[in-house]
C-alpha positions in Angstrom: 108.9 87.4 96.4 108.7 86.4 92.8 105.7 86.9 90.4 105.5 85.8 86.8 102.7 87.1 84.6 102.2 85.8 81.0 100.2 88.0 78.6 98.2 89.5 81.5 96.4 86.1 81.8 98.3 83.4 83.6 100.2 84.3 86.8 102.4 82.6 89.4 103.3 84.5 92.6 102.6 85.0 96.3 98.8 84.7 95.6 99.3 81.3 94.0 98.8 80.0 90.5 95.9 81.5 88.6 94.2 83.1 85.6 93.1 86.6 85.0 90.5 87.9 82.5 90.6 91.5 81.5 87.7 93.4 79.8 88.6 97.1 79.5 88.7 98.4 83.1 87.3 95.3 84.7 89.5 92.3 85.8 88.4 89.0 87.4 90.9 86.4 88.5 90.8 82.9 90.0 93.7 81.1 91.6 94.8 78.3 93.9 97.1 79.2 96.7 98.3 78.1 100.1 97.6 79.4 103.6 100.2 78.5 106.3 97.7 78.6 109.2 98.9 79.4 112.7 101.2 77.7 115.1 100.6 77.7 118.8 104.3 78.3 119.3 104.0 81.7 117.4 103.2 83.4 120.7 102.9 82.6 124.4 99.4 84.1 124.3 98.4 81.2 122.1 99.4 78.5 124.6 96.7 75.9 124.9 94.8 77.0 121.7 96.5 74.4 119.4 97.7 74.8 115.8 95.6 75.9 112.9 96.5 73.7 110.0 97.8 75.1 106.7 96.4 74.0 103.4 95.3 74.9 99.9 93.1 77.9 99.2 90.7 78.8 96.4 90.8 82.5 95.6 88.5 84.8 93.5 89.2 88.5 92.9 87.4 91.3 91.1 88.6 94.9 90.5 87.5 97.8 88.4 89.8 100.7 87.4 88.3 104.2 87.8 91.1 106.3 86.5 93.8 106.3 89.3 91.4 104.6 91.8 90.7 100.9 91.8 87.9 99.3 94.0 88.4 95.6 94.5 87.0 92.5 96.2 89.1 89.4 97.1 87.5 86.2 98.5 89.3 83.0 99.8 88.0 79.6 100.6 90.2 77.5 103.0 90.4 73.7 102.6 92.2 73.2 105.9 92.4 75.0 109.2 89.2 77.0 109.6 87.7 75.6 106.4 85.9 78.9 106.3 85.7 81.9 103.9 87.4 85.3 104.2 87.1 88.4 102.1 88.7 91.7 101.7 87.0 94.7 100.2 89.0 97.8 99.5 90.0 100.8 97.4 93.5 101.5 96.1 94.8 104.6 94.4 98.0 105.4 92.5 99.0 108.9 91.5 102.3 110.5 90.3 103.8 113.0 92.7 104.0 115.3 89.8 100.2 115.6 89.7 100.1 116.4 93.4 102.7 119.1 93.0 101.0 120.6 89.9 103.8 119.7 87.4 101.6 117.3 85.5 97.9 116.9 84.8 95.8 113.7 85.2 95.3 113.7 81.4 99.1 113.1 81.0 99.1 109.9 83.0 98.3 107.6 80.1 100.9 109.1 77.8 104.1 107.5 79.3 105.9 104.7 77.6 107.6 103.6 80.8 107.2 103.9 84.6 110.4 106.0 84.7 108.8 108.8 82.7 106.0 109.0 85.2 108.4 109.4 88.1 107.7 108.6 91.7 104.2 107.3 92.5 102.2 107.8 95.6 100.1 104.7 96.6 97.2 104.8 99.1 94.7 102.1 100.1 91.9 101.5 102.5 90.5 98.0 103.1 88.4 95.9 105.4 88.7 92.2 106.2 85.7 89.9 106.7 85.4 86.4 107.8 82.5 83.9 108.1 81.6 82.1 111.4 84.2 79.3 110.8 87.1 81.7 109.9 86.5 84.1 112.8 85.9 81.4 115.4 89.1 79.6 114.4 91.3 82.7 114.5 89.7 84.7 117.3 87.4 82.4 119.2 88.0 80.1 122.2 86.1 76.8 122.2 85.2 74.9 125.4 88.0 72.5 124.8 90.5 75.3 124.3 89.2 77.1 127.4 90.1 74.0 129.4 93.7 73.8 128.0 94.5 77.5 127.9 92.8 78.8 131.0 91.0 81.5 128.9 87.3 82.2 129.0 85.2 80.5 126.3 84.5 83.0 123.5 82.5 82.9 120.3 83.5 85.0 117.3 80.7 85.2 114.8 80.9 86.3 111.1 81.6 89.9 110.3 84.4 92.4 109.6 87.4 91.8 111.9 89.9 94.4 110.7 90.3 97.7 108.8 93.6 98.6 107.2 95.1 101.9 105.9 98.2 101.9 103.7 100.4 104.7 102.4 103.4 104.1 100.2 105.7 105.4 97.5 107.3 103.8 94.5 110.2 105.4 92.7 111.5 104.0 89.4 115.3 104.2 89.0 115.4 102.7 85.5 112.9 101.1 83.2 113.3 97.9 85.2 114.4 98.8 88.7 112.2 100.5 91.3 112.5 101.3 95.0 109.7 101.8 97.4 108.4 102.0 100.9 105.0 101.5 102.6 103.4 102.0 106.0 100.3 100.0 106.9 98.1 100.6 110.0 95.6 97.9 110.9 92.9 97.9 113.7 90.8 95.0 114.8 87.1 95.4 115.0 84.0 93.4 115.9 84.4 90.2 117.9 88.1 90.0 117.0 89.1 93.0 119.1 87.2 91.5 122.1 89.0 88.1 121.8 90.4 87.1 125.2 93.9 86.4 123.8 94.2 89.5 121.7 96.9 91.7 123.3 97.0 94.6 120.8 93.9 95.9 119.0 96.0 97.8 116.4 99.4 97.6 114.9 101.6 99.3 112.3 104.0 97.7 109.9 106.7 99.3 107.7 108.1 97.8 104.5 111.0 98.7 102.2 111.4 97.0 98.9 113.3 96.8 95.6 111.5 95.6 92.4 113.0 94.3 89.2 110.7 93.8 86.2 111.6 91.9 83.1 
């Protein structure tokens, strides 16, 4: 992935092209991105359900820094596919391992000139994903037409939260520009999503390793 941020205002990256406004601890951003949808060929369990078209998205995000903890809200409007609205509300925290081991106090966190001086950082997050009727029905429901082509029972997925996610990670700066990291994310479906007739696993875990270069 590649992300470019100019003066903490204009950004280009995985979330699309957008603009951020920062006022002390509060940040609001708006962007235009792209959602790739879903292909029936992605899984044999989607046979007969058809493709979900990809298309442009309009995104709006809010976050507020409370020391090492940041609550946030992200909303997305889809122009294709479901043509619905989804949102994620969550809480993310970042804290140096030195604080947890007692070798540094919270008051020292703002005194570093570079990430390398702060040392390895522990990252933790908790979030929940929400979708309106259009979004949830498109991704988890089975229409009468789809029931006829897939052999599944007709199923209606209404608006509501459809997943909860827990993330733990670590980021270790090697130099002022290079960092290495790892993360583990556990996700569990909820609401109508977990009862969808084509859902095979109601929970899942993903592991990621990454290297990051900042310039």
